[in-house]
Every structure is written in C-alpha cells, then in structure tokens.
C-alpha positions in Angstrom: -53.7 -22.6 -185.8 -50.7 -20.7 -184.2 -49.8 -21.2 -180.6 -51.3 -18.8 -178.5 -48.2 -17.7 -177.0 -44.4 -18.5 -176.6 -44.3 -18.0 -173.0 -43.5 -20.6 -170.6 -44.8 -20.9 -167.2 -43.5 -23.2 -164.4 -45.6 -25.0 -161.7 -44.7 -23.8 -158.3 -43.4 -26.6 -155.6 -46.6 -26.1 -153.6 -48.7 -28.0 -156.2 -46.3 -30.7 -157.2 -47.8 -32.9 -154.8 -51.1 -32.7 -156.8 -49.0 -33.6 -160.2 -47.5 -36.7 -158.3 -50.7 -38.1 -156.6 -53.2 -40.4 -158.5 -55.6 -37.6 -159.4 -57.5 -37.5 -162.7 -57.1 -34.1 -164.3 -59.7 -32.7 -166.7 -58.0 -31.9 -170.1 -60.0 -29.3 -172.0 -59.6 -28.9 -175.7 -61.5 -26.9 -178.5 -63.8 -28.5 -180.6 -64.0 -27.6 -184.5 -67.4 -26.0 -183.3 -65.8 -23.8 -181.3 -67.1 -25.4 -178.0 -64.9 -26.8 -175.3 -64.7 -30.5 -174.7 -63.5 -31.6 -171.3 -62.3 -35.2 -170.4 -60.4 -36.6 -167.4 -56.9 -38.0 -168.0 -54.2 -39.8 -166.1 -51.1 -38.0 -166.0 -47.3 -38.3 -165.4 -45.4 -35.4 -164.0 -41.8 -36.0 -165.6 -38.8 -33.6 -165.5 -41.0 -30.5 -165.0 -43.6 -31.7 -167.4 -47.2 -32.8 -167.2 -48.0 -35.5 -169.9 -50.9 -37.9 -170.6 -52.0 -40.2 -173.5 -54.8 -41.0 -175.2 -55.8 -43.4 -178.4 -54.5 -41.7 -181.7 -58.5 -42.0 -183.1 -60.0 -40.0 -180.0 -61.6 -36.5 -180.6 -58.9 -35.0 -178.2 -56.2 -35.8 -180.5 -58.2 -34.6 -183.9 -59.0 -31.3 -181.6 -55.4 -31.0 -180.5 -54.2 -31.6 -184.0 -56.9 -28.7 -185.3 -56.0 -26.4 -182.4 -53.5 -27.2 -180.0 -54.2 -24.8 -177.1 -55.6 -26.7 -174.1 -56.3 -26.2 -170.4 -55.7 -28.8 -167.7 -57.3 -28.6 -164.3 -55.8 -30.9 -161.7 -57.4 -31.2 -158.3 -55.8 -33.0 -155.2 -57.5 -36.4 -154.6 -57.9 -35.4 -150.9 -58.5 -31.8 -150.7 -60.7 -30.3 -153.6 -59.8 -26.8 -152.6 -56.3 -27.6 -153.4 -55.8 -27.5 -157.1 -54.0 -25.7 -160.3 -55.0 -24.7 -163.6 -52.4 -25.1 -166.5 -53.4 -23.2 -169.7 -51.1 -23.6 -172.9 -50.6 -25.8 -175.8 -50.0 -29.5 -176.5 -47.0 -31.0 -178.3 -48.1 -34.7 -179.6 -45.9 -37.5 -180.2 -46.5 -41.3 -180.7 -46.3 -43.9 -177.9 -45.5 -46.5 -180.4 -43.8 -48.9 -178.2 -46.3 -48.2 -175.7 -43.8 -47.2 -172.8 -45.5 -44.2 -171.7 -49.1 -45.8 -171.5 -47.5 -48.7 -169.4 -45.7 -46.2 -167.0 -49.6 -44.6 -166.4 -50.7 -48.1 -165.9 -48.0 -48.6 -163.1 -48.8 -45.5 -161.4 -52.4 -45.6 -161.4 -52.9 -49.4 -161.3 -50.0 -51.2 -159.9 -49.5 -53.0 -163.6 -46.7 -53.2 -165.9 -48.7 -53.2 -168.9 -52.1 -51.0 -169.6 -54.8 -53.6 -170.2 -57.6 -52.0 -171.6 -57.0 -50.9 -175.3 -58.3 -52.7 -178.0 -55.9 -54.7 -180.3 -53.9 -52.8 -182.6 -54.8 -49.6 -180.9 -52.4 -46.7 -181.6 -51.6 -44.0 -178.8 -50.1 -40.7 -178.5 -48.6 -38.7 -175.6 -49.7 -35.4 -175.0 -47.3 -33.0 -173.4 -48.8 -29.8 -172.0 -46.6 -27.0 -172.4 -47.6 -24.6 -169.7 -48.0 -20.8 -170.7 -49.9 -19.6 -167.6 -50.4 -21.4 -164.4 -53.1 -20.5 -161.7 -52.8 -21.6 -158.2 -55.4 -20.1 -156.1 -55.2 -20.6 -152.2 -58.6 -21.7 -151.0 -57.5 -22.7 -147.7 -57.6 -26.1 -145.9 -60.6 -28.5 -145.5 -61.5 -29.0 -141.6 -61.3 -32.5 -140.5 
C-alpha cells in the first residue's frame, strides 16, 4: 500500500523529554482485517527519529509490510498528561548485527546485550517517519 502522505513533521523540543525517557509507547498498526493492533514498544530517539525493534516473525512486522501506516503514542512515565501522538509510516530494516536491540537493552535494562530472544531470532528496526504530530497540552499533575 502506498504511503498516506509525503509530508514530514517534526517533534517539538517540548516533548523530547518523553522520547528520551524510559517510556513504553504504544505502536498501532493495521491488521489485514482492518482492525487496529496496539502494542507497547521500547524506543530510541536518535538524530530526530523514533525507532523501535521487534522480532521479524511478529505480527507488527507483517502488518507494516502490508501497510506501513502506523501511529505511536508516547506518554511521559511520570506525568500521563504529558504525551505525544505521532502518525506516519514505517521504514523497516534488518538488525542483523543486533547493535540496535543492544542499545535498547542498555537504555531500558542497563545491559550490554538484549537477553530475551530465542536462539536464531531475527530482528527488524522500525523507523517512524512522522507525518503528523499531536502534542496536546493537558496541564501538570498536582503534587
């Protein structure tokens, strides 16, 4: 399926703290039956790009191969009123040397290597190409 748009949107500086945190955004993809599939993912915010990884045989990858549109909703881990929603499409690439998943392991677990994949598992890197970004202001939580 064709990309929904060729527009590119940037994420405002006011919301970079969410992407730099250890949040677990929800990645939403479109299933073959047209329903939405939503899954938490671990992300890296690198050089202005949101990226995550998943096993090559997961439904997320099959969904994105059939239709690259996705939405990612990231919520600040200490303030659920501070969040952003990114709509766009995915660019997929192999993580053959596991360098990307190992950077995820360092960020989220403090480990040099991701320990949970079964032997022989192959990973893909998903880069979110933002076409529309929503950053609603909901105020701050009272202490």
